[in-house]
N, C-alpha and C positions, 0 to 999 in steps of 0.2 A: 504494500500500500504506500503510495507516494504522499507527500505532504499536501498536495492540492486536493486529493481525494479525502484525506482525513479532515481537512478544513471544510470541505463541502458537506461532509456528513455532520460535522459539529455544528455548522451553520444551520443545516436543516433541523437538527435536534433542538437548537436554541429557538428557532422560529416556531417549532411545534410547541415547545414549552410556553412561549409567549402567547400563542394562539389559544392554548388550553387555559391559561391563567387569566387572560384578559377579561373575559366576561365576569368571572368571579370577583376579581379585584375591582373592576369598575362598579359593580353592584355594591360592594362593601364601602367603597370610597364615596359613592353618591349617597348611600344611606347614612354614613357618618357625617357628611356635610349637612344633610337635611336635619338629622337629629341634633346636631350641634347648634344649628340655627334655632331650632325650636327650643332647645334647652336654654340658650342665651336669651331668647325672647320671654320665656316663662320663668326664668330663674330657678329651674329645676336642675340641679347639678348632681344627678345620681348616675354613677357610671354604669350601673346594671341596665338602665334604660337603653343606653347606646349599644351595649353588648348584645342585649336580647334583640334589638332591632336589626343589628348587623347579622346575627345568626339567622333570623327569620328571612332576611333578604338573601343570604347565601344559600339557604335551603331552597328558596323559591327559584333562584337562578339555576341551581343544580337540577331541580326538577324540570325546569323548562328547557335547558340546553344540554342536559346530561347525555341524551341520546346522540346528539350531534358531536359533542366533544369525545365521547367514547368511540364513536364511529371513526372520527379522524385519527384518534390514537391507535386504534386497531389497524386502520389502513396504513398508517406510517410504519408501525411495527412490522406488518406483513411485507411491505416493500423493502424495509431494511433487511429482514431475514432473507428475502429473495435475492438481494444484492450481495450477500456474503460470498458466494463463489466468485463473483466478478471482482470483489474487493481484495480477496486473498490472491487470486490467480492473476 
């Protein structure tokens, strides 16, 4: 395996990690901002409110996009396993 091939595979792996994590992180980020604004407006500074809201948002996003994300991950892994003979030889 030459360095270009290794860097290509690494780049594809990092892109896949970004693609899989992006919906989850964006949902938690948006929920945190909204809850933070609401807490600042109402002077309720309870950390468990923000935590529970983020967990609920995370579960909802996983329920909505889990099938797509898992399909992409399985497809990437299958392609990677199929490329092993070409990468070694």
